C-alpha positions in Angstrom: 0.0 0.0 0.0 1.2 3.6 -0.9 2.0 5.9 2.1 0.0 8.9 2.1 0.7 12.1 3.7 -1.3 13.7 6.5 -2.7 16.5 4.2 -3.9 13.7 1.7 -5.5 11.8 4.5 -7.2 15.0 5.8 -8.3 15.8 2.3 -9.7 12.5 1.7 -11.5 12.5 5.0 -13.0 16.0 4.2 -14.1 14.6 0.8 -15.7 11.6 2.5 -17.5 13.6 5.1 -18.7 16.2 2.4 -20.1 13.5 0.3 -21.9 11.9 3.4 -23.3 15.4 4.3 -24.5 16.0 0.7 -26.1 12.4 0.7 -27.8 13.2 4.1 -29.0 16.6 2.9 -30.4 15.0 -0.3 -32.1 12.4 1.7 -33.5 15.0 4.1 -34.8 17.2 1.2 -36.4 14.1 -0.5 -38.1 13.2 2.8 -39.1 16.8 3.3 -40.6 16.8 -0.2 -42.5 13.7 0.4 -43.9 15.0 3.6 -45.0 18.2 1.9 -46.7 16.2 -0.9 -48.4 14.2 1.8 -49.7 17.1 3.6 -50.9 18.7 0.4 -52.8 15.6 -0.6 -54.3 15.3 2.9 -55.3 19.1 2.7 -56.9 18.6 -0.6 -58.8 15.4 0.3 -59.9 17.1 3.7 -61.2 20.2 1.6 -63.3 18.0 -0.5 -64.5 15.7 2.2 -65.5 18.8 4.2 -67.2 20.3 1.1 -69.2 17.0 0.5 -70.0 16.8 4.4 -71.2 20.5 4.3 -73.3 19.6 1.2 -75.0 16.5 2.8 -75.6 18.6 6.1 -77.3 21.3 4.0 -79.3 18.7 2.1 -80.4 17.1 5.3 -81.5 20.4 6.9 -83.4 21.3 3.8 -85.1 17.9 3.8 -85.9 18.2 7.4 -87.3 21.8 6.9 -89.5 20.4 4.0 -90.7 17.6 6.2 -91.5 20.0 8.9 -93.3 22.3 6.5 -95.3 19.4 4.9 -96.3 18.2 8.5 -97.5 21.8 9.3 -99.5 21.9 6.2 -101.1 18.6 7.0 -101.9 19.6 10.5 -103.4 22.8 9.3 -105.6 20.8 6.8 -106.7 18.4 9.5 -107.6 21.3 11.7 -109.6 22.9 8.9 -111.3 19.8 8.1 -112.2 19.2 11.8 -113.5 22.8 11.9 -115.7 22.3 8.9 -117.0 19.0 10.2 -117.8 20.7 13.5 -119.4 23.5 11.6 -121.5 21.0 9.5 -122.5 19.0 12.7 -123.5 22.3 14.3 -125.6 23.4 11.3 -127.2 19.9 11.2 -128.2 20.0 15.0 -129.5 23.6 14.4 -131.7 22.3 11.4 -132.8 19.1 13.5 -133.7 21.3 16.4 -135.9 23.6 14.4 
């Protein structure tokens, strides 16, 4: 094996350490990029999921309001029918009593 000087050994060590640092920095940047992509995808999916949830919530509220309105109309019709029947019975009783 060839004898190397101290300066050459130091230069080799520095070059090796610099290559390791570059490799570690590149791996860290790749990991950071992957994490950013994952966070972006999660954010987009969350936005769309929330939008769909909001639409379903609004639709459910609209359907519930429509159901309540129909029940109120039905109840009003039933009260009106009952009132008309009572008036008809009252008129019939008055006619029978005369």
